[in-house]
C-alpha positions in Angstrom: 45.6 -19.8 96.9 42.8 -18.1 98.7 43.0 -20.6 101.6 46.8 -20.1 102.0 46.4 -16.2 102.1 43.5 -16.2 104.9 45.4 -19.2 106.9 48.6 -17.1 106.7 47.1 -14.0 108.1 45.0 -15.9 110.8 48.2 -17.4 111.9 49.8 -13.8 112.0 47.0 -12.3 113.7 47.2 -14.9 116.8 50.6 -14.3 116.9 50.1 -10.6 117.2 47.4 -11.2 119.9 49.7 -12.8 122.1 52.9 -10.8 121.3 51.2 -7.3 121.1 47.8 -7.3 123.3 48.9 -4.3 125.2 49.2 -2.6 121.8 45.6 -2.9 120.6 44.0 -2.0 124.0 40.3 -1.9 124.1 40.5 -3.3 120.3 41.6 -6.6 121.5 38.1 -8.3 121.4 37.3 -7.0 117.9 40.6 -8.4 116.6 40.0 -11.8 118.1 36.6 -12.0 116.4 38.6 -11.4 113.3 40.7 -13.9 114.0 37.8 -16.6 114.7 36.0 -15.5 111.3 39.2 -16.1 109.5 39.6 -19.8 111.1 36.0 -20.5 109.9 36.6 -18.9 106.5 39.8 -21.4 106.1 37.6 -24.3 106.4 35.0 -23.4 103.8 37.7 -22.3 101.5 39.5 -25.6 101.6 36.9 -26.9 99.2 35.7 -23.8 97.4 39.3 -22.6 96.4 39.5 -25.9 94.1 36.3 -25.2 92.6 36.3 -21.7 91.7 37.8 -22.6 88.5 34.5 -24.3 87.4 31.9 -22.1 89.0 31.9 -18.2 88.5 29.7 -17.9 91.6 32.5 -19.6 93.8 35.3 -17.7 91.9 33.6 -14.4 92.9 32.7 -15.5 96.5 36.5 -16.5 97.1 37.9 -13.5 95.7 35.5 -11.7 98.0 37.1 -13.7 100.9 40.6 -12.8 99.7 40.0 -9.1 99.2 38.4 -8.8 102.7 41.4 -10.3 104.1 43.7 -8.3 102.3 41.8 -5.2 103.7 42.3 -6.7 107.2 46.0 -7.2 106.9 46.5 -3.6 105.4 44.5 -2.2 108.4 46.5 -4.3 111.2 49.8 -3.5 109.5 49.2 0.3 109.0 48.2 0.6 112.7 51.3 -0.9 114.0 53.3 1.4 111.4 51.6 4.4 112.3 52.3 3.7 116.1 55.7 2.7 115.3 56.2 6.2 113.6 55.0 8.0 116.6 57.1 6.4 118.9 60.1 7.3 116.9 59.1 11.0 117.0 58.4 10.6 120.8 61.9 9.1 121.1 63.5 12.4 119.9 61.7 14.4 122.4 63.2 12.9 125.6 61.8 15.5 127.9 58.3 14.4 127.6 57.0 11.8 129.8 56.5 8.4 128.3 52.6 8.3 129.4 52.2 11.0 126.4 52.9 8.0 124.3 49.9 6.0 125.2 47.7 9.3 124.8 49.1 9.8 121.2 48.0 6.2 120.0 44.2 6.7 121.2 43.3 8.1 117.4 44.9 5.1 116.1 43.1 2.7 118.3 39.9 4.5 118.0 40.2 4.3 114.0 41.5 0.7 114.2 38.4 -0.4 116.1 36.3 1.4 113.6 37.8 -0.2 110.6 37.9 -3.8 112.1 34.2 -3.4 112.9 33.5 -2.6 109.1 35.8 -5.4 108.1 34.0 -8.0 110.3 30.7 -6.7 109.1 31.7 -7.1 105.5 33.1 -10.8 106.2 29.8 -11.7 107.7 27.7 -10.6 104.8 30.5 -12.6 102.5 29.7 -15.5 104.6 26.0 -15.1 104.4 25.9 -14.9 100.7 26.9 -18.8 100.7 22.9 -19.4 101.6 21.8 -16.5 100.1 23.1 -17.6 96.3 23.0 -21.1 96.8 26.7 -22.0 97.8 26.0 -23.9 100.8 26.3 -27.2 98.9 30.1 -26.5 99.1 30.0 -27.6 102.5 27.5 -29.9 102.2 29.3 -32.1 99.8 32.2 -32.6 102.4 29.8 -33.2 105.3 28.0 -36.2 103.2 31.2 -37.3 102.2 32.2 -37.4 105.8 28.9 -39.3 107.0 29.3 -41.7 104.1 33.1 -42.6 105.2 31.5 -43.2 108.7 28.9 -45.3 107.1 30.9 -47.4 105.0 34.1 -48.0 106.9 34.7 -51.2 105.2 35.9 -49.4 101.9 39.1 -48.2 104.2 42.1 -50.5 102.9 44.7 -51.4 105.7 47.3 -49.0 106.1 50.2 -51.4 106.1 49.7 -54.0 103.3 50.6 -57.4 103.8 53.3 -57.6 101.3 55.0 -55.0 103.3 55.1 -56.7 106.7 58.2 -58.5 107.7 58.0 -61.1 110.5 54.2 -61.7 110.1 54.2 -65.6 109.4 54.7 -66.6 112.9 51.5 -64.5 114.2 49.5 -65.8 111.2 50.3 -69.4 112.2 49.2 -68.9 115.8 45.8 -67.2 114.9 45.2 -70.0 112.6 45.6 -72.7 115.0 43.1 -70.8 117.3 40.8 -70.7 114.4 40.8 -74.1 113.9 40.0 -75.1 117.4 36.9 -76.9 117.3 36.4 -78.0 121.2 34.1 -75.2 121.7 31.0 -73.8 120.2 31.2 -70.3 118.9 34.7 -68.9 120.4 35.9 -65.4 120.3 39.4 -64.5 119.5 41.5 -61.2 119.8 44.4 -59.5 118.4 45.9 -57.0 120.3 48.4 -54.0 119.8 48.9 -50.5 119.6 47.9 -48.6 116.7 49.9 -49.2 113.6 51.3 -52.1 114.8 49.7 -54.4 112.1 46.6 -56.0 113.6 44.5 -55.2 110.7 47.2 -56.4 108.4 47.5 -59.8 110.4 43.7 -60.6 110.6 43.5 -59.7 106.8 46.3 -62.3 106.0 44.5 -65.0 107.9 41.0 -63.9 106.6 42.2 -64.3 103.1 44.1 -67.8 103.1 42.6 -70.4 101.3 42.7 -73.0 104.0 40.7 -70.7 106.5 37.9 -69.9 103.8 37.6 -73.8 103.2 37.1 -74.0 107.2 34.0 -72.1 107.4 30.8 -71.9 105.7 30.6 -68.4 105.4 32.5 -65.3 106.7 32.1 -61.6 107.1 34.5 -58.5 107.6 33.3 -55.3 109.3 35.2 -52.2 110.3 34.1 -51.0 113.6 36.1 -47.8 114.7 35.2 -45.2 117.1 31.7 -44.5 115.4 29.9 -47.6 116.5 26.4 -48.1 114.8 25.1 -51.7 115.6 22.6 -51.9 113.0 25.1 -50.8 110.3 27.5 -53.5 111.6 24.6 -56.1 111.6 23.6 -55.3 108.2 27.1 -55.3 107.0 27.3 -58.9 108.2 24.1 -59.9 106.8 25.0 -58.9 103.5 28.4 -60.5 103.4 27.1 -64.0 104.8 23.9 -64.2 102.6 24.3 -64.3 98.8 21.5 -62.2 97.0 19.8 -65.5 95.6 20.2 -67.3 99.2 16.9 -69.0 100.1 17.2 -68.5 103.7 17.6 -64.7 103.1 14.4 -64.9 101.1 12.6 -66.6 104.1 14.1 -64.1 106.6 12.8 -61.0 104.4 9.3 -62.7 104.2 8.8 -62.9 107.8 6.5 -60.0 109.0 7.6 -57.4 111.8 4.0 -58.1 113.2 1.3 -60.3 112.2 -0.7 -57.5 110.5 2.0 -56.4 108.0 0.9 -56.9 104.4 4.3 -56.8 102.6 7.6 -58.5 103.3 10.3 -56.3 105.0 14.0 -55.9 103.3 16.9 -56.4 105.5 17.7 -52.5 105.3 14.4 -51.8 106.3 14.4 -54.0 109.7 14.9 -52.4 113.2 18.3 -53.6 114.9 16.6 -56.0 116.9 14.7 -57.7 114.4 17.9 -57.7 112.1 19.8 -59.1 114.7 17.3 -61.9 115.5 17.0 -62.8 111.7 20.9 -62.8 111.4 21.3 -65.0 114.6 18.6 -67.6 113.3 20.7 -67.7 109.9 24.1 -68.3 111.5 22.7 -71.3 113.5 22.9 -73.5 110.5 26.5 -72.3 109.7 29.9 -72.4 110.8 30.8 -69.0 110.5 33.8 -66.4 110.9 33.1 -63.0 111.5 36.0 -60.3 112.0 35.3 -57.0 113.7 38.0 -54.9 113.2 39.3 -51.6 115.3 37.1 -52.0 118.3 37.3 -49.1 121.0 34.8 -50.1 123.2 33.4 -53.0 125.3 30.0 -52.1 124.4 30.5 -53.3 121.1 30.6 -57.0 121.9 28.1 -56.8 124.9 25.6 -55.4 122.2 26.3 -57.7 119.7 26.9 -60.9 121.4 23.4 -61.9 121.3 23.1 -62.3 117.6 26.1 -64.8 117.3 24.9 -68.3 118.2 26.9 -70.7 120.2 25.0 -73.7 118.6 27.7 -74.7 115.6 30.9 -75.8 117.0 34.1 -74.3 115.6 32.2 -70.8 114.7 34.6 -67.8 115.2 34.5 -64.2 115.9 37.8 -62.2 115.5 38.4 -59.0 117.1 41.1 -56.5 116.7 41.6 -54.0 119.3 44.1 -51.6 121.1 42.9 -52.5 124.4 43.6 -55.8 126.1 40.7 -54.9 128.6 38.2 -55.0 125.7 39.5 -58.4 124.5 39.4 -59.9 127.9 35.8 -59.0 128.3 35.1 -60.6 125.0 37.3 -63.7 125.3 37.1 -64.6 129.0 40.6 -66.2 128.6 44.2 -64.7 127.8 44.6 -68.3 125.9 42.3 -66.5 122.9 44.2 -63.4 122.7 47.4 -63.0 120.5 49.4 -59.8 121.4 51.5 -58.4 118.4 54.9 -57.4 119.3 57.0 -54.4 118.1 59.3 -55.3 115.6 62.8 -55.6 116.3 65.7 -53.6 114.6 66.4 -56.0 112.0 62.8 -56.9 110.9 62.4 -52.9 111.0 65.1 -52.4 108.6 64.2 -55.1 106.3 60.5 -53.5 106.0 62.2 -50.0 105.5 64.5 -51.2 102.6 61.2 -52.7 100.9 59.4 -49.6 101.2 62.1 -47.1 100.8 63.4 -48.5 97.4 60.4 -50.2 95.9 60.7 -47.5 93.1 64.2 -48.7 92.2 63.2 -52.2 92.5 65.9 -53.3 95.1 65.8 -53.6 98.9 69.4 -53.8 99.5 72.2 -50.9 99.6 73.8 -50.5 96.3 76.2 -47.8 94.9 73.2 -45.5 94.9 72.4 -45.9 98.4 75.8 -45.9 99.9 74.8 -43.2 102.1 72.8 -45.6 104.5 75.5 -46.3 106.8 75.1 -47.9 110.1 74.6 -44.2 111.7 71.5 -43.5 109.7 70.3 -46.8 109.9 70.4 -46.6 113.6 68.4 -43.2 113.4 65.7 -44.4 111.0 65.1 -47.8 113.2 65.0 -45.7 116.5 62.8 -43.1 115.0 59.9 -45.9 113.9 60.1 -47.7 117.3 59.2 -51.0 115.8 55.9 -49.8 114.5 55.3 -51.2 110.9 52.9 -48.3 110.0 55.6 -45.5 110.8 58.2 -47.7 109.0 56.1 -48.0 106.1 55.0 -44.3 106.1 58.4 -43.2 106.7 59.8 -45.6 104.0 57.1 -44.1 101.3 58.2 -40.3 102.2 61.6 -41.1 101.8 61.3 -43.0 98.8 60.3 -39.7 97.1 63.3 -37.8 98.6 66.7 -37.3 97.3 69.0 -40.1 97.8 71.3 -38.3 100.2 72.0 -38.6 103.7 71.6 -34.9 104.3 68.1 -35.0 102.7 67.0 -37.9 104.7 68.4 -36.6 108.0 66.4 -33.5 107.5 63.3 -35.6 107.4 64.0 -37.6 110.2 64.5 -34.4 112.3 61.0 -33.2 111.2 59.0 -36.1 112.2 60.5 -36.2 115.8 57.5 -34.2 116.8 55.1 -37.0 115.8 56.8 -39.9 116.9 57.9 -38.5 120.2 54.1 -37.8 121.1 53.9 -41.7 121.4 53.1 -44.5 118.8 49.3 -43.7 118.4 50.4 -40.2 116.8 52.6 -41.8 114.3 49.9 -41.1 111.8 51.1 -37.4 112.1 54.0 -38.2 109.7 51.3 -38.4 106.7 51.2 -34.4 107.4 54.7 -34.2 105.8 53.5 -35.1 102.8 51.7 -31.7 102.7 54.6 -29.9 104.3 52.9 -28.7 107.4 54.9 -26.6 110.0 55.9 -28.8 113.1 57.3 -27.8 116.3 60.9 -26.2 116.0 61.2 -27.1 112.2 63.2 -24.6 110.1 61.4 -22.1 108.0 64.5 -23.0 105.2 63.7 -26.7 105.6 60.0 -26.2 105.0 60.7 -23.9 101.7 63.2 -26.9 100.7 60.3 -29.3 101.2 58.0 -27.1 98.8 60.7 -27.1 96.2 60.8 -30.9 96.3 57.3 -31.1 96.1 57.3 -29.0 92.9 60.2 -30.9 91.8 58.4 -34.6 92.0 55.3 -33.1 90.4 57.5 -32.0 87.5 56.5 -28.3 87.7 59.9 -27.4 87.9 63.3 -29.0 87.0 66.7 -29.4 88.8 69.6 -27.5 87.0 72.4 -27.7 89.1 73.2 -29.4 92.5 75.5 -28.6 95.7 78.1 -31.2 96.5 75.8 -32.9 99.1 73.3 -33.6 96.4 70.8 -31.0 97.3 69.4 -28.7 94.8 71.3 -25.6 93.9 69.3 -24.1 91.3 66.1 -24.8 89.1 64.5 -24.2 86.0 60.7 -23.9 84.7 59.5 -24.9 81.3 58.4 -21.7 79.5 54.7 -23.5 79.0 54.4 -24.4 82.8 55.8 -20.7 83.6 53.0 -19.0 81.4 50.3 -21.4 83.1 51.8 -20.4 86.5 51.7 -16.6 85.6 48.2 -16.8 84.3 47.0 -18.6 87.5 48.7 -16.0 89.6 47.1 -13.5 87.7 43.7 -15.1 88.1 44.2 -15.6 91.9 45.6 -11.9 92.2 48.7 -13.5 93.5 50.9 -11.4 91.6 51.0 -8.9 88.4 53.6 -8.6 85.8 54.4 -5.1 85.1 54.8 -5.2 81.3 50.9 -7.1 81.4 49.2 -4.4 83.1 47.1 -1.8 82.1 47.8 1.6 84.0 44.6 3.0 83.4 42.8 0.2 84.8 42.2 0.1 88.9 43.3 -3.1 90.4 44.3 -4.5 93.4 48.2 -5.3 93.4 50.0 -7.0 96.3 53.0 -8.4 94.5 54.7 -6.8 91.7 57.4 -8.3 89.3 59.3 -5.9 86.8 61.2 -7.3 83.9 61.9 -4.1 81.4 63.5 -1.0 82.7 60.5 0.9 83.4 60.7 1.2 87.1 61.5 5.0 87.1 59.0 5.9 84.6 55.5 4.2 84.7 55.7 2.6 88.1 54.2 5.6 90.3 51.4 5.9 87.7 50.8 2.1 87.9 50.5 2.1 91.6 48.5 5.2 91.7 45.6 2.9 90.5 45.9 0.1 92.9 43.6 0.0 95.5 45.9 -1.9 98.1 49.3 -1.8 99.7 52.3 -3.4 97.5 53.7 -6.2 99.6 56.4 -7.5 97.3 58.3 -5.5 94.8 60.7 -7.7 92.5 62.9 -5.8 89.8 65.1 -7.7 87.2 66.0 -4.4 85.3 67.3 -1.1 86.3 67.8 0.8 89.5 65.4 2.9 91.6 66.9 6.5 91.3 66.9 8.6 94.6 64.2 10.9 93.1 61.9 8.0 92.6 61.8 6.8 96.0 59.6 9.7 97.0 57.0 8.5 94.7 57.0 5.0 95.6 56.8 5.7 99.2 53.2 5.7 99.6 52.8 2.6 98.0 55.5 0.3 99.4 55.0 1.5 103.2 53.7 -2.1 104.1 56.4 -3.8 101.9 57.6 -7.4 103.1 59.9 -8.2 100.4 62.1 -5.8 98.2 64.0 -7.5 95.4 66.4 -5.4 93.1 68.3 -8.0 91.0 70.4 -6.8 87.6 71.0 -3.3 87.3 73.8 -0.7 86.3 75.3 2.0 88.2 75.1 3.3 91.8 72.2 2.3 93.9 71.3 4.4 96.8 68.6 3.4 99.2 66.6 6.3 100.9 67.9 7.6 104.5 64.4 6.6 105.7 64.5 2.9 104.7 64.2 2.3 108.2 60.2 3.2 108.0 59.5 -0.2 106.0 59.2 -1.9 109.4 57.3 -5.0 107.8 60.3 -5.7 105.7 61.4 -9.3 105.9 63.5 -9.6 102.8 65.9 -7.2 101.2 67.9 -8.2 98.4 70.2 -5.8 96.1 72.2 -7.7 93.6 74.2 -7.0 90.3 75.2 -3.4 90.8 78.7 -3.5 91.8 78.6 -0.2 93.4 80.0 1.3 96.5 77.3 2.5 98.8 76.8 3.0 102.3 73.5 1.7 104.0 71.7 4.3 105.9 71.6 3.9 109.8 68.0 3.6 109.7 68.2 -0.1 108.5 68.5 -1.1 112.1 65.1 -0.3 112.7 64.0 -2.9 110.2 63.1 -5.1 113.3 61.0 -8.0 111.3 64.1 -8.3 108.8 65.0 -11.8 108.2 67.2 -12.0 105.2 69.8 -9.1 103.9 71.4 -10.2 100.5 73.9 -7.4 99.0 75.2 -9.4 96.4 78.6 -8.7 95.1 78.0 -5.0 96.1 80.7 -3.0 98.2 78.7 -1.6 101.0 79.5 -0.1 104.3 76.9 -1.4 106.5 76.0 0.6 109.8 76.7 -1.1 113.2 72.9 -0.8 114.1 72.6 -4.1 112.0 73.3 -6.1 115.2 70.0 -4.8 116.3 67.9 -7.2 113.9 67.7 -10.0 116.0 65.3 -11.8 113.7 68.0 -11.9 111.2 68.5 -15.3 109.7 70.5 -14.7 106.3 73.1 -11.9 106.1 74.8 -12.5 102.7 77.3 -9.1 102.3 80.3 -10.9 100.7 82.1 -7.8 100.1 80.7 -5.7 102.8 82.4 -4.2 105.7 80.3 -3.5 108.9 81.5 -0.3 110.7 82.6 -0.2 114.0 80.7 1.2 117.1 82.0 4.3 118.7 82.7 4.5 122.2 80.2 7.3 122.5 77.6 5.1 121.0 78.4 2.4 123.1 77.8 4.8 126.1 74.5 6.2 124.9 72.8 3.2 123.1 75.0 0.1 125.0 76.9 -2.6 123.3 76.1 -3.9 119.8 77.8 -7.0 118.5 77.4 -10.1 116.1 76.4 -12.4 119.1 73.0 -10.9 119.5 71.8 -12.2 116.0 71.4 -15.8 117.5 69.0 -16.8 114.6 71.5 -16.5 112.0 71.6 -19.4 109.6 73.9 -17.7 107.1 76.6 -15.1 107.5 79.0 -13.8 104.8 80.9 -10.5 105.7 84.4 -9.1 105.5 86.4 -9.7 108.7 86.5 -6.6 111.0 86.4 -5.5 114.5 83.2 -7.4 115.0 85.2 -10.8 115.0 87.1 -9.6 118.2 85.7 -11.6 121.2 83.8 -14.7 121.1 80.5 -13.4 119.8 80.8 -15.4 116.5 81.2 -18.7 118.7 77.5 -17.7 120.1 75.9 -18.2 116.7 75.3 -22.1 117.2 72.7 -22.0 114.7 75.1 -21.1 111.6 74.7 -23.3 108.7 76.8 -21.4 106.6 79.7 -19.1 107.2 82.0 -17.0 104.8 84.8 -14.7 106.1 86.3 -12.7 103.6 89.8 -10.5 103.5 90.7 -11.3 107.1 93.6 -9.4 108.1 96.5 -10.9 110.3 95.2 -9.1 113.4 92.0 -10.9 113.3 93.5 -14.3 112.8 94.0 -15.3 116.4 93.1 -18.4 118.2 90.1 -17.1 119.5 88.6 -16.8 116.2 89.4 -20.6 115.4 88.3 -21.5 119.0 84.7 -19.6 117.8 84.5 -21.6 114.6 85.2 -24.7 116.7 82.0 -24.0 118.7 79.9 -23.7 115.5 79.0 -27.6 115.3 76.0 -27.1 112.9 78.0 -25.7 110.1 77.5 -27.2 106.7 79.6 -24.5 104.4 82.6 -22.8 105.7 84.7 -20.2 103.6 87.8 -18.7 105.1 89.5 -16.1 102.9 92.9 -14.8 104.1 94.5 -13.2 101.5 94.4 -9.8 100.2 94.0 -10.3 96.6 94.9 -12.6 93.4 98.3 -10.7 92.7 101.3 -10.4 94.9 103.4 -7.9 92.9 103.8 -4.2 93.9 100.9 -2.0 93.3 100.5 1.4 92.9 97.4 3.1 94.9 95.5 6.1 93.7 97.8 8.4 95.9 100.7 7.5 93.8 102.3 5.8 96.8 103.8 2.3 96.4 102.6 -0.7 98.5 102.8 -4.5 98.5 99.9 -6.8 99.0 100.9 -9.5 101.5 99.9 -12.9 101.8 98.7 -14.3 105.3 99.8 -17.7 106.7 96.9 -19.6 108.1 97.5 -21.9 111.2 94.2 -23.5 111.1 92.8 -25.8 114.2 91.0 -29.0 113.6 87.6 -29.4 112.3 86.7 -32.8 113.5 84.0 -31.5 115.7 82.0 -30.5 112.6 80.0 -33.5 111.9 77.9 -31.9 109.3 80.6 -29.8 107.6 80.4 -31.2 104.0 82.0 -28.2 102.0 85.1 -26.2 103.0 87.1 -23.6 101.0 90.4 -22.3 102.3 92.0 -19.4 100.7 95.3 -18.2 101.8 98.8 -19.2 102.5 99.4 -22.5 104.4 102.6 -24.0 105.9 101.4 -27.5 104.7 98.5 -29.7 104.8 97.7 -31.5 108.3 98.7 -35.2 107.6 96.3 -36.6 110.2 92.7 -37.5 108.7 91.3 -37.0 111.8 91.8 -33.2 111.4 89.4 -33.0 108.6 85.6 -32.8 108.8 84.5 -36.5 109.1 81.8 -36.2 106.3 83.6 -33.5 104.0 82.3 -33.8 100.2 83.9 -31.0 98.5 87.2 -29.1 99.3 88.3 -25.8 97.6 92.1 -24.6 98.3 93.1 -21.4 96.9 96.4 -19.6 96.8 97.8 -21.8 99.4 101.1 -22.1 97.7 101.6 -26.0 99.2 105.2 -27.2 98.4 104.4 -30.8 98.9 102.0 -32.7 96.7 98.7 -32.4 98.6 97.3 -35.6 96.8 99.3 -37.9 99.0 97.2 -36.5 102.0 93.8 -35.6 100.0 93.4 -39.0 98.4 92.8 -40.6 101.9 89.6 -38.6 102.7 87.1 -41.2 102.6 83.7 -39.0 101.3 85.5 -36.6 99.4 83.5 -36.0 96.0 84.8 -32.7 94.8 88.4 -31.4 94.7 89.2 -27.9 93.4 92.8 -26.3 93.3 93.0 -22.7 92.2 95.6 -19.9 92.1 98.8 -21.6 92.8 97.2 -23.5 95.6 100.1 -26.0 94.7 103.5 -24.7 93.6 105.2 -28.0 92.8 106.0 -29.4 89.5 104.5 -33.1 89.7 101.1 -34.3 91.2 100.4 -38.1 91.8 97.0 -39.6 92.4 98.1 -43.1 94.1 96.4 -46.1 93.4 93.2 -47.0 95.5 93.3 -43.5 96.3 89.9 -40.9 95.8 87.7 -43.7 95.5 84.5 -41.5 96.0 86.0 -38.2 93.7 83.7 -37.4 91.0 85.1 -34.1 90.2 88.6 -32.6 90.0 89.4 -29.1 88.9 93.0 -27.9 88.5 93.0 -24.4 87.7 96.0 -21.9 87.3 98.6 -24.2 89.0 101.2 -22.4 87.2 104.2 -24.6 88.0 102.6 -27.7 87.4 104.0 -30.0 84.7 102.8 -33.1 84.8 99.7 -35.1 86.6 99.8 -38.7 86.9 97.0 -41.0 87.8 98.2 -44.6 88.8 95.9 -47.5 87.8 92.7 -48.1 90.2 92.9 -44.2 91.6 90.0 -41.9 91.0 87.7 -44.9 89.8 84.7 -42.7 90.3 85.8 -39.7 88.4 83.3 -38.2 86.0 84.7 -34.8 85.5 88.2 -33.5 84.8 89.2 -29.9 84.4 92.7 -28.5 83.7 92.5 -24.8 83.1 95.7 -22.5 82.6 98.2 -24.7 84.1 100.6 -23.3 81.6 103.6 -25.6 81.9 101.4 -28.8 81.4 102.6 -30.5 78.0 101.5 -33.9 78.5 98.0 -35.2 78.9 97.7 -36.7 82.5 99.2 -40.0 82.7 96.7 -42.9 83.0 93.9 -40.6 81.6 92.5 -43.2 79.4 92.3 -45.7 82.2 89.5 -43.6 83.9 86.4 -45.6 82.7 83.9 -43.6 84.3 85.3 -40.2 82.9 82.4 -38.5 81.3 83.7 -34.6 80.8 87.4 -33.5 80.1 87.8 -29.8 80.0 91.1 -28.4 78.8 91.9 -24.7 78.6 95.1 -22.9 77.8 97.3 -25.8 77.8 100.2 -26.9 75.9 98.7 -30.3 75.7 96.8 -29.1 72.6 99.5 -29.7 70.5 99.8 -33.3 71.6 96.0 -33.5 71.0 96.0 -32.4 67.5 98.9 -35.3 66.9 96.4 -37.7 68.5 93.8 -36.4 66.3 95.7 -36.7 63.1 96.6 -40.5 63.8 92.8 -41.0 64.5 93.3 -43.8 66.6 91.3 -45.5 69.5 92.7 -43.1 71.7 91.4 -40.1 69.9 87.7 -41.7 70.0 87.7 -41.7 73.6 88.9 -38.2 73.9 86.7 -37.0 71.3 83.5 -38.3 73.3 84.4 -36.6 76.6 86.1 -33.3 75.6 84.1 -30.3 76.4 
């Protein structure tokens, strides 16, 4: 964990140096020195962090590094905070010249310089302690391991296994033919091809074949690589061609370096020249095969050539190299060079299937691999560019991912950087196994990858999934949770409030509260901490207005504020905008009506604002927060910007939040114009309570531009009931439904989930109108008069269909034969006029779950229900069919046995 802490802050510091160099002024040199020290520490921590469990000295050293890093982060962030506060004060004094601001920063700059020098000195002392207290072995072990790898390259297995290669037989036949040619003395053959093409695999296949082994008296395989050491190569060949009890080997070792030598010299002790000459003497009497794999320089052959005799006909030296010039230098003729070609599309696809579905024991698409359509197949083949290594690594990586098109396309997008840098960089795909940031990869995708790593390692379990198969929620075994909490506490990652001793001073960076103690003991607990709180998560209680004052000194550098469950009104302080480092603000479960303070517009680093089901009025200054990625405020309204404010501060609108990935808001004046259509990064859009004044063609034109959308919710009704209501003033008013006139969703290639809430004249009959890859469709309060099933059963990918709140007002619903072939879940809820559901033979053949709730006029079980052979769950609520079920139960026949197994 310490390595992660240091790495994170080092990256943060690098970004600050680039973006805020003018702010740091004369301290920039000390800041860069600090950054450099942190980068060095990361290298040492990579090994030390894992050893701290076993060595108390290492544990202390790692903890000191972590503490120094935290101190440095606090110093930098406090400086930025102080400068920001001073600038805010100066902004209120419009008559002062701007140069006063720079003069006013000087005390902060001098203090920063002094504190950073202290931290640099502290880090220097900590690093010096490695040698002072005998910790240098931490890096020495790594160095020796690295040297060992260089010195014994033969232990490296080929990256592409022979069994994985498709189309290798033709190449092996040609190479074997060249090997059997005995017209010359000793000849040199070469296999040439770019990295990852399978040179080593082909050579290994030929080398291991029985007829090749029978053809030669002795053979040797050596890895050369870029770290070429002639003596080690010669020694390795000698060890392989000579057996330990070989008489010739003993004779060679008995030869003296000089006539005056008194003892025999072992092969390992000979000089390079003597070893080479002795090896050459031995090979003169043999028909030998020597493979030199991965040759990077012509020097290799020119230096080793004298030691490979040409006496015995049929002896061969086989070289694998990426460079054809090296091959020509060694072989003298293209006739002895075999150039590997790239795999064609068919070979690439067969190899990919072989690797990606090895765990399931199949190499052809089945029901579980239906998502492998022609489009996805083409993307995979195109990305790998015919390179076996890229195909094998990508196939192995995707074999651990969710078997959904969405999941695989995300991985394909993230490897773009590696493969587009040229075939030589295809090894970069391996970095995905460790989920490293690559170029334009989204933060959300990185987080999802971390979650999948935890799932594949069985540290967390999937509790629920989305319509597209992605993980919706997770759970954790209590024992693993206890272990995680213990490890986090030991590494000072976070503290649980209930487990803390308020009298014992500790350094707390992240605090979690489960009990309703936040207003009583939290300030006392934080009073003893030696560092600034960065994360505060509470699952119980609200923070009262009077409590914010005592907390303020401890949370001024807060980056995460998460207040989950609570009761009553929750009021944020007016100066919440002073928390300029805040990135995540989440307030859920309070169900209160609150107005956010206008100072929220100062939270320039805020990336996520989640207000749950609370009813907030959000100031228009929210549009200033250009780093916002997630604005989830389902019940919230953004206040309009006054004309005066526009004149003074300039226009503010939703189009300025170009980084938004998620947007959930009530409709309002902010929808006017084409601002929404400029948020082209949006993945999820939810618009609630849009009145008729905003249901203009411009809105749907804006939505049409949001082609990256994956989830869309359009809520156009004022409420669930339509009867006359009486408001608080006693006046009578009537809730009106708004009729939706939608435009086509055919441009939304990634839209898999759609919810429409509002009256529709009728469903469009053209299938082209609907999103082409729609997996889930919810229709609420649409009041459709025609049976929607006649149209919806043609949607090719639909897996979940939900009809609620009089979405259909007819009496009869028919699922026709061969319809809904992919449908797995059907939910019919509060369709008050529905009397009968008919499922024709062959319809909904994949259905697993059927829910019928509060369809009060239904008195019969769905016709054809018992023909649904894949049905696993049947849920019936508040229906008259219970009378019929009771009759079937009393008979206790075969039908009852089927129903009993699936009812829930």
